[in-house]
Structure formats: C-alpha cells, structure tokens
N, C-alpha and C positions, 0 to 999 in steps of 0.2 A: 585271652587278652588280659594284660596286666596294667597296673599303674604306670610302669615304665614305657609301655606301648603308648598309653595315652599322652604321657609327657613328650615323648619322642614326635608324635604326630603334631603336637601343639607347637613345639620348638621348630619344626620344620615349615610352619606357617599355614598348615591346613586349617580351614575355617571350622567353626563349631558345628555347622550342619554336617560337614563331612565326618568329623570325628564321632558325632552322635550316631550317624549311620553305621560307622564301623562298630561302635559299641552294641547297637541293636542286632547287627548282623553276625556278631562273633558266636561261633558255636558254643564257646564256654568262656566265662570270665572269672578272674581270680583277683578281684579288687581288694585292696587293703583300705579301709575307710575308718580307722580309729581317728581320733582328734588330731594326733600328730601327722597322720597320713594326709588329712584334708588340709592342714596347714602347709605341708610340703607341696601338695598339689597346687595350691593357690600361689605359693612362692615360685613355683616352676612356670607360672604363666598360663596354667590351665584355666579356662573361663568358668564362671559360675554356672552357666547352663549345661556345660559338659559334665562338671562335677555333679550337678543335679541328675543328669543322665545316668551317671555311674551309680548314684545312690538308688535309682529307680531299679536299674538292671540287677544290683546286688540284693535287691529286696525280693527277689524270687522270679524275675523276668527271664525269658529264654529267647534264643535267637529266632527270627522269623523263619518259618518253615520247619521248625524243630518239633512242632505240635503244640507248644505252649507259648504264644506271643508274649513279648515284653509287655509289662503291666500298662505301661503309658500308651502302647499302640493296640492293646488288646481289643478295644472296641472297633478299630478301623474308622469308619465313617461316624462323626459325632452323631448323626441322626439315627444311629442304631440305638440310642438311649432315648426311651419314651417314658414319660411320666403320665400316669393314668389317675385322674382326679374325678371327684364327684361334681366339681363345679365347672371344670374346663375341658373335659373330655381328655383326649390324648394329646400330649404337648411333648414336642422334640426338645430335647436339651442339648446345648452345644458346649463343647468342653473348652475351658480357658486355662492357659498356662500361667504359672506364678514364678516367683523368685524365692530362693531360700535364704533366710537371715539367721544368724546365730547370735546369742547373748550368753555371756558368762554370768553365772550366778552362783557364787561360792565354788563348790566342788562339782557343779552341774553345768553342762552346756545345754541351754535351751534352743531348740531349732523350731522355726516357724516357716511354713509356706504361705507366702503373701500374694493375694490375688487382687487385681485392679478393681476399683469401684466399691462402694459401701453397700450396694444392694443388687441383687440378681434381676435380670430383666424378666425372667419368668417367675410368676406369682401365683399362689393359690390360697383359697381359704380352707382347703381340705387339710385337716390336721393329720390324716394318715394316708398319704398318696402312695400308690405303688409305682414300681419301676420295671420296665421290661428292658433286659440287657442280654447281650450275647456273651457267653463264656463257655469255653470247651470243657470246664471242670466246675466243681461246686464254688460258687463265687466268695463264700465266706472266707476271710483271710487274704482275699485278693482284690475284692471290691468293697468299698466302705461307704455306708451312709454316715455323714459326718455333719456336725454343727461348726460354724465358723464365726469367729469374733469380729465385730466391726470396729475399725479404728478411724474414727472421723478425722482425726488429725493428719493421718497419712492418706486418708481416702482410700483405704483398701480393707480387704477382709483376710484374717489370719487363721491359719490351721496349725495347731501346735503338733509337732511330730514327736515320735519317742524320744525321751531324754537320753543323754549320754553323760558319763562321769569321767572325770580326767584320768582317774586310776582304775575305773571299773569297766572301760571300754564301751561300746555302743550296743544297744539291744533294739530289736525292731526297727533297723534303719529304714527310713522312708514311710514307715507305717504311721498312720495318725495316732496321737496319744489317746489312751483308753478313755479320758474324759470327754474327748470330743466324738467318739464312736457311738453311733446309734444302733442298738441291737435291732436285728431284723429276721424275718422268716424268709427262706428261699425255696421256692417251688419250681420245678421244671415244667415248662410249658412248650407247646408246639413241638419243635424238634428238640433233639438232645442238647443242642448249644443255646437254648433260650431259657431264660430264667425270669420269674416274677419276684421282686424283692419288696416286701413290706414291712415298715417299722412294727415292732411289737407293741409300742405305746404311741399315743398321740403326740405330735410335735407341737411345742409351744411356738408361738410367734417368733419369727427370727429368720436368720439366714443359714442355708444348708447346701449340701450338695452331695453327689456321688463322686467319691475320689478313687482314682486309679492312675495316679500320676498326673493327670489333668483333673480339674474340678468341673463337673456337670452341675452348675449351680442352679438353685431355685430358692425362693423366699416363701415363707408361710405367714400370711396375714391374719389379723383377728377377723 
C-alpha cells in the first residue's frame, strides 16, 4: 500500500475508519512520510487521523495475521495492560488516542502527540510501578514508558515525537523523543507473549503512560 492508494481512497469518499482498516490490514506498506509528503497528503484531503495511522504503521507495525500486529493494535483489549503497584494492587489501564500537531522551529519540525485532559484518572504513589503487557516479541523499541507534559492552557497532555529536519528527512517517525522515554527492564513472565516492564529508576511526581500508538496513561503523586 502506498501514499497514492491512501489518497485515492480518500478522494473516493471512503471514511477514515475504512482507510485506517485498509492500512492496518495491508500485507505491506511503502509510505513516503518526509515533510513534503505529509504536506501533500494533507493538501490532497487525507484526514489527520489517517495520516497518524500511516505514521504508526510506518514505525514498524505489520498487518493483522502476519505475526506482528500493528503497534497501535498490538495490545488488542486495553485491559491487557495492567499496572502493578505497591499501594493499589493491580490496576487496568485504558488506552486513549490523541492528535498530532506540528510546529516549525527554524530548520526543525517539532511533532507532538496531544492527549485530552491534564491528568490521568489512574493514580499511584508508587514511584516504580510495573506493567504487565502482551507482546509477541521483545517490547523494547515497540512499547515505551514515557513522560508527558501538561498544557494547562489547552487542557491536554503532550508527548514529543522524534524530530524531523526540512533537509535531513525524518528519523524515528512515530517514536517518542528520547527526552520523554523512560528506561525500563523487560522480563518475560507467564507465557512467551507476556512481559513485565519496570522502570530502572523511580518516577518523579507527574504524568506518564505506556505508549504504543495509544497512550495507556497514569499519574504518579507524591
């Protein structure tokens, strides 16, 4: 599947849900997602959420049934993400979707994934919670523990994505910026598809989440 296929479906009037399903189900994709390509997609009428789906798939996702699910669909049921804490026991995290915004800063394009609300509903006083997730492969580089910035003015939380340069192309498309990534240890537990993720250092009070296309958000309180 290519950019031209996505533009064709969009111009024929297919809804975003249909196009995103085709992107997820394609056996292979060859998307061009440099800065000019994103501009051309937007100018051709491709919706923001479809472009976001293209970015997710280009970041290493694969077709359903091919053995490696797309990153945003990897978890299936949101209840498959469980946070294990010392103060609240086992807490199910629910994934929330966001919208991508871009800002031009000199020769760099800053991309952010913005999620609604200034605070996660799930809270803990445990500075080093663990997370039980399902993943067919080693989760590092596919699942991220991240910090998010609170924007009180826009009433949302923002995750900075990998930067791109006007002349240097895009790197790590769809992956969180290294400044927002939290290092963690991953240990296989239960069956071969289940992993326990634990931050290597205590988390400061703030807003966090597991990011895999969606944000499985939580907050750490004092």
